[in-house]
N, C-alpha and C positions, 0 to 999 in steps of 0.2 A: 140417163144415159148408162149403158151397157158395158162395166166389167171384161175385159178382156181377163185370160189367165195366160194364156201363150202371147209372149214376144219377142218383141225382133226380128219379125216377120211380116212378110203381107198377107193380110186374111183374101180368102176366098180366089187363089192364083193360082197356078198347079205352080209345083218350086221341084227344081231334084236338090235335094236337099245335101249331097257332097260341095254343091258350090255359093253355097250358105257361109262358107268360111273358107278363109286362101290362107295359105303356106308361106310362109317368113320367113329366113332365112336366119337361121337357131336359134328359134324363139317353136313355145308353140302356143296358140292360138285359140280360146273361149271363147262361146257363143250361148250365153243363158238363153233358154223361148222356156223354158215356166222354174218356180222355180215357191216353194210353196211347205206344206205339213207333209203330205203322205209323199209329194216326188218331187222329183229334179229330174230334167231335163238338160243339156246342155250337147251341143258339137262344140269340136274337139280340131283345127289341123297338127297336127306337127311336122317340124321337120326334121331328116336325117341324124341320129340322134340323140337328138330331144331323148327325155326321159321325166316322170313324177315318179319319187320316189319309194320305199314302203307307207302304207301306210292302212288303218283300214280307219271302216262307216257307222256308223249309222244303220243302215240301211244296206236291204239286197242291190246291191248294181250288174245292173244288167249292158256291156258295149255292142257297139253292133257294129262293123270296118265296114267304111265306106269308099275308102281307098286304100291303097298297100299295103303293109303288111306290119303288126305289129308284132313283141315280144312281150307276152301277158303275163304275171308270174302272182301266181293262189295259193299262201304257203306259202310250200315248199317247192315248189312245181309250177316250169315254165311252161306256157306254150307259144305257140304258133298261130298268130291270127288272122289271116289276111284276107281280101274285098268279099263281100258277102256272107262269115261268118262271123257269131256272134258267143260272148262268154259270159260266165252270172259266178262276180267274186261276190260270195257270200258275206252277210253282216257281219264282221265284226275277227272275220278273219282278212290278214295282214298280206296288201297288191303292191302288187307296182304296175307303170310299162313303160314300154324301152321301145324308144322306133329304129325298127333294125333302118327303114328304107320309111320316109313322109310318108303318114297315113294320116287318113281326118278317120274318127270317130262318131257316130251319136252314143252320148251313156246317159240311160235311164237308172236315176238311183229311186228303189221306193222304201216309204220310213214307214213305220209301223205309228199307226194313229192315236 
């Protein structure tokens, strides 16, 4: 049997990324697509007003907004990031995310090997 490294999504099928995670009132929903030593890939759906408080990671984190708009803080600077835009949050720098409105994002974190 072949080992697969991507999970929680269909193979050999065209998919719309933003439909793979749904909004739920008052919640942050996540769906892990890959998790390992070199990287992790996770989809998120944030209801309006939800947040992930300031924290740091040992890997560089790339956020791609699939729907809506987020306020993303990197260090001391705040950024408005909307559908179709991306931002990288560097390893070791505190960052936070806040849903100005409902938003969905694809998060890719790349770690040192």
